[in-house]
C-alpha positions in Angstrom: 0.1 -0.1 0.4 1.3 3.3 -0.6 -0.1 7.0 0.4 0.8 10.2 -1.0 -0.3 13.5 0.8 -0.5 16.6 -1.7 -0.9 20.2 -0.4 -3.0 20.8 -3.5 -4.6 17.8 -5.7 -6.9 18.2 -8.9 -8.8 15.2 -9.3 -9.5 15.5 -13.0 -12.5 17.8 -13.2 -12.1 20.5 -9.6 -8.7 21.3 -7.3 -9.0 20.1 -3.5 -6.8 20.7 -0.4 -5.1 18.7 1.7 -5.5 15.6 0.1 -4.3 11.9 1.0 -4.7 9.4 -2.0 -4.0 5.5 -1.2 -2.9 3.4 -3.4 -3.1 -0.3 -3.6 -1.9 -2.8 -6.7 -1.7 -0.2 -9.2 -5.2 1.1 -8.0 -6.5 4.5 -6.2 -8.5 2.8 -3.3 -9.2 6.1 -1.4 -9.3 10.1 -1.5 -9.6 12.5 1.8 -9.0 14.8 3.4 -5.9 15.1 5.7 -4.0 12.8 7.9 -0.3 11.4 7.1 0.9 9.6 4.7 4.4 7.9 3.7 5.1 10.1 0.5 4.5 14.0 1.5 4.4 15.8 -1.3 4.8 19.3 0.6 3.1 22.6 -1.2 3.2 20.4 -5.1 0.0 19.7 -7.1 -1.4 16.3 -7.2 -3.2 15.7 -10.7 -4.0 12.6 -13.0 -0.8 11.8 -15.1 -1.4 13.6 -18.4 -2.6 12.2 -21.6 -1.4 13.5 -25.0 -3.6 12.6 -27.8 -2.0 12.6 -30.6 1.7 11.6 -30.8 4.6 9.7 -33.3 6.2 7.7 -31.4 8.1 6.5 -34.6 9.4 10.0 -35.6 12.7 10.9 -33.7 11.6 14.7 -33.6 14.6 15.1 -35.7 15.9 17.3 -38.7 14.8 14.4 -40.9 12.1 11.7 -39.0 11.3 10.2 -42.0 14.5 9.8 -43.1 15.6 7.9 -39.8 12.1 5.5 -39.7 12.9 4.7 -43.0 16.3 3.1 -42.6 16.0 1.4 -39.4 14.7 -2.0 -39.0 12.0 -3.2 -36.9 14.1 -4.0 -33.6 16.0 -0.5 -33.8 12.6 1.3 -34.7 11.0 -0.1 -31.7 14.0 0.7 -29.2 13.7 4.4 -30.4 9.7 4.7 -29.9 10.7 3.2 -26.5 13.1 6.1 -25.7 10.1 8.7 -27.4 7.9 6.5 -24.6 10.1 7.3 -21.7 10.7 11.2 -22.5 7.0 11.3 -22.5 6.8 9.6 -19.4 9.7 11.5 -17.7 7.5 14.8 -18.5 3.8 13.3 -16.5 2.7 12.1 -19.4 1.4 8.9 -18.7 -1.0 8.0 -21.7 -1.1 8.8 -25.3 -2.5 7.9 -28.1 0.1 6.9 -31.2 -1.7 8.0 -34.2 0.8 6.9 -37.2 3.4 4.2 -36.8 4.6 1.1 -38.9 4.1 -2.4 -39.1 1.9 -2.4 -35.8 4.9 -1.8 -33.5 3.9 0.7 -31.0 1.3 -2.3 -29.9 4.5 -3.9 -28.8 5.4 -1.3 -26.4 5.4 -1.8 -22.6 6.8 -0.3 -19.5 6.4 3.2 -20.3 3.4 5.3 -20.7 -0.1 3.5 -21.9 0.2 3.7 -25.3 -2.9 3.7 -27.3 -2.2 2.5 -30.8 -3.8 3.2 -34.0 -0.7 1.6 -36.5 -0.6 2.7 -39.8 -3.0 5.3 -41.0 -5.2 4.8 -43.5 -4.1 6.9 -46.6 -4.5 7.0 -50.2 -1.9 5.3 -52.7 1.2 7.7 -52.1 -0.7 9.9 -50.0 0.1 11.7 -46.6 2.2 8.9 -44.4 1.9 6.4 -47.3 5.3 5.4 -46.2 4.2 3.8 -43.1 2.7 1.2 -44.8 -1.7 1.8 -44.8 -2.3 2.9 -48.1 -5.5 2.0 -49.7 -7.8 2.2 -53.0 -11.8 2.6 -52.6 -14.1 1.6 -50.1 -13.7 -2.4 -50.0 -10.0 -1.5 -48.9 -10.7 1.0 -46.6 -13.4 -1.3 -45.1 -10.8 -4.3 -44.4 -8.1 -1.8 -43.3 -10.5 -1.2 -40.8 -11.2 -4.8 -39.8 -7.0 -5.7 -40.1 -6.9 -2.7 -37.4 -9.1 -4.2 -35.0 -7.9 -8.1 -35.6 -4.2 -6.8 -34.7 -6.0 -5.1 -31.5 -5.6 -1.7 -32.2 -7.3 1.5 -30.0 -8.2 3.5 -32.5 -8.6 4.4 -36.3 -6.8 7.1 -37.8 -7.1 8.1 -41.5 -5.7 10.7 -43.5 -8.7 12.9 -44.7 -5.8 15.6 -46.4 -2.7 15.4 -47.3 -0.1 16.7 -44.8 2.9 18.7 -44.6 5.4 16.0 -43.9 4.4 14.3 -47.5 5.8 15.6 -50.9 3.1 15.3 -53.2 0.2 15.9 -50.4 -1.5 18.5 -50.1 -2.9 20.2 -46.7 -5.8 22.2 -48.2 -7.0 19.3 -50.1 -9.3 16.2 -49.2 -7.3 12.5 -50.2 -10.6 10.4 -49.8 -14.6 11.4 -50.6 -17.4 11.8 -48.2 -18.7 8.1 -49.1 -15.2 6.7 -48.5 -14.9 8.0 -44.9 -18.4 7.1 -44.0 -16.8 3.3 -44.6 -14.3 3.7 -42.8 -16.3 5.2 -39.6 -19.0 2.6 -39.7 -16.7 -0.3 -39.8 -14.8 1.6 -36.9 -17.7 2.0 -35.3 -19.3 -1.6 -35.9 -16.3 -3.1 -34.5 -16.6 -0.7 -31.3 -13.4 1.5 -32.2 -13.5 5.2 -32.4 -11.8 6.8 -35.7 -9.8 10.1 -35.7 -9.6 11.9 -38.7 -6.3 14.1 -40.1 -8.0 16.7 -41.5 -6.0 20.5 -42.3 -7.8 22.1 -44.8 -11.5 23.0 -45.2 -12.7 20.0 -47.2 -11.4 17.1 -45.1 -12.7 19.1 -41.6 -16.5 19.1 -43.4 -15.8 15.1 -44.3 -14.9 14.6 -40.4 -18.0 15.9 -39.5 -20.0 14.8 -42.2 -18.9 11.1 -41.6 -19.0 10.6 -37.8 -15.6 10.8 -37.1 -14.9 10.9 -33.1 -12.2 13.5 -33.3 -10.7 15.7 -35.6 -7.2 16.1 -36.1 -5.2 19.7 -36.3 -8.8 21.3 -37.9 -5.9 24.4 -38.9 -8.4 25.6 -42.0 -5.1 25.5 -44.1 -5.4 26.6 -47.4 -2.5 26.7 -50.4 -1.0 30.0 -49.3 -2.8 30.7 -45.7 -5.3 29.7 -42.9 -9.0 31.0 -43.7 -10.9 29.8 -40.7 -14.8 28.7 -41.5 -16.9 30.2 -38.6 -19.9 28.1 -40.0 -18.1 24.8 -39.8 -16.8 25.8 -36.6 -20.7 26.2 -35.3 -21.3 23.0 -36.3 -18.8 21.1 -35.2 -19.6 22.8 -31.4 -23.1 21.5 -32.0 -22.4 17.8 -33.0 -20.5 17.7 -30.2 -17.4 16.5 -32.2 -13.8 16.7 -30.6 -10.8 18.6 -32.2 -7.6 17.6 -31.2 -5.9 20.7 -30.9 -2.1 20.6 -32.3 -0.1 22.6 -30.1 3.3 22.4 -28.2 6.6 23.4 -29.0 9.5 24.0 -27.6 11.6 27.3 -27.3 15.0 25.5 -28.6 15.5 23.2 -31.4 14.9 25.1 -34.4 12.0 26.9 -36.1 8.8 25.1 -37.3 8.8 24.8 -41.1 9.2 28.1 -42.9 5.7 27.7 -44.2 4.4 27.2 -40.5 6.4 29.8 -39.6 4.7 32.2 -41.6 1.3 31.1 -41.2 1.8 31.4 -37.3 0.0 34.4 -36.3 -3.5 33.1 -38.6 -2.7 29.9 -37.1 -3.3 30.8 -33.1 -6.2 32.9 -34.5 -7.6 29.6 -35.7 -6.8 28.2 -32.4 -8.3 31.0 -30.4 -11.4 31.1 -33.0 -11.6 26.8 -32.0 -12.0 27.6 -28.3 -14.3 30.7 -28.4 -16.9 28.9 -30.9 -17.6 26.6 -28.1 -15.9 23.4 -30.3 -15.1 20.7 -27.5 -11.1 20.0 -27.3 -8.0 17.8 -26.5 -4.6 18.5 -27.0 -2.3 16.6 -29.4 0.9 17.7 -29.9 1.8 15.5 -33.0 5.4 15.2 -31.0 7.9 13.4 -32.6 7.5 14.9 -36.5 10.4 17.5 -36.1 13.2 19.5 -33.4 10.2 21.9 -32.1 8.4 19.2 -31.1 10.2 16.7 -29.2 8.3 13.7 -27.2 7.2 14.8 -23.5 6.0 18.3 -25.1 3.0 18.4 -23.6 3.1 20.7 -20.6 4.3 23.3 -23.0 1.2 22.7 -24.6 -0.8 23.6 -21.9 1.7 26.9 -21.1 1.5 28.2 -24.4 -2.9 27.8 -25.0 -2.9 29.1 -21.7 -1.0 32.6 -23.2 -3.3 32.9 -26.1 -6.9 32.5 -24.2 -7.4 29.3 -23.1 -8.5 28.6 -19.4 -6.4 26.7 -17.4 -9.1 24.8 -15.6 -10.1 23.7 -19.5 -6.8 23.0 -20.4 -6.4 21.0 -17.1 -9.6 19.2 -17.7 -8.4 18.2 -21.4 -5.2 16.7 -20.4 -6.7 14.3 -17.9 -10.6 13.6 -18.0 -11.5 14.6 -21.3 -8.6 13.4 -22.6 -9.2 10.0 -21.3 -12.9 10.2 -22.4 -12.0 11.0 -25.7 -9.8 8.1 -25.9 -12.3 5.8 -24.1 -10.1 5.5 -21.2 -12.5 7.4 -19.1 -14.0 4.4 -16.4 -9.9 4.2 -15.2 -7.9 6.8 -16.5 -7.6 10.7 -16.2 -9.2 11.2 -12.5 -8.1 10.6 -9.1 -10.7 8.6 -7.5 -11.3 5.4 -6.5 -10.8 2.4 -8.7 -8.7 4.6 -10.5 -5.3 3.8 -12.4 -2.9 5.3 -9.8 -1.0 7.3 -12.7 -0.2 10.3 -11.0 2.2 13.2 -11.4 3.4 16.2 -8.6 4.4 19.3 -10.1 6.0 22.1 -8.2 3.3 25.2 -8.4 -0.2 25.6 -8.7 -0.9 25.0 -12.4 -4.7 26.6 -12.2 -2.6 29.7 -11.7 0.6 29.0 -13.6 -0.1 26.8 -16.3 4.3 26.1 -16.3 4.0 25.0 -13.3 3.8 21.9 -15.5 6.5 21.8 -16.7 8.1 21.4 -13.5 7.2 17.3 -12.3 8.8 16.5 -9.1 6.9 12.9 -8.6 5.5 10.8 -11.7 3.7 7.3 -11.0 2.8 4.8 -13.7 0.4 2.4 -11.9 1.4 3.5 -8.3 5.1 3.0 -9.3 7.5 5.8 -9.2 9.2 6.3 -12.3 
């Protein structure tokens, strides 16, 4: 049995003062006010372990992650992925949703944060991230690709509804699949009990994700060929439908700038993130960790700090990376809260993240299933 006292506790929804958490066999059994504990965190804040809803453990966050991935054999790549996962855990991220690996390798990862894996994302022939192995053509192949992921035990299906910045010959503002094809994927995923996430930058892809009934829209940046054009009407429809957007945020202040095209568009991308929030679109945070030097693994605390800096309420952000994220990832019955029966995935930080979101950058203790890491 382990007992942990914190002067301040965020339970995934609300803040409580002077709480003692009791852990038995990796799960929380009691949360009670006051008393002594084996581990006394003093004035630190104890939170549920954080959840990053969009990472790529197979990308090394180097200047050319594609070259590194394609040159590596499976065992080498698997070791790189273990190292990537360890960096998340060290930052207090105890659950990650991997939305694109090669060869379903993320399903083999153990010992770090809990990994919710999609396997190779479903894409068109030579479409975005085709080199991960998820190319399909037509509805029949799409449905079979979804069924294969279910057979292999993935936790989510990922589909590239638009092109992306990393793949030559594709375009972020253009749709890669038709509405009928996206519906086929969503129908198949839901029939098999799986959520489906849609990579969608440009408006056509976002609209398809909404109409096809996708569970999350990844990015939702409203990129055009040369700008960002936020569609407020579509944001209103997303909010009305309760469709969750995985906001892509979080960069480190060192490690090199984003690609020049993104740097030039950054003010408009930030304005788009503000619009998502002001329109009441449900959101979680997915960092896209691994795609380049500004996005190392473990960058989620930076995302919280940076979104708070552009107007997101800290309490909404803390819920978005704990209880809301866990619910969206379909593990909300055991993660994202500090309450009896839940996994003892915990992070303690120096300071009060409600008044100072940068406190998340100062973890003083991380527990995974009740064990200090």
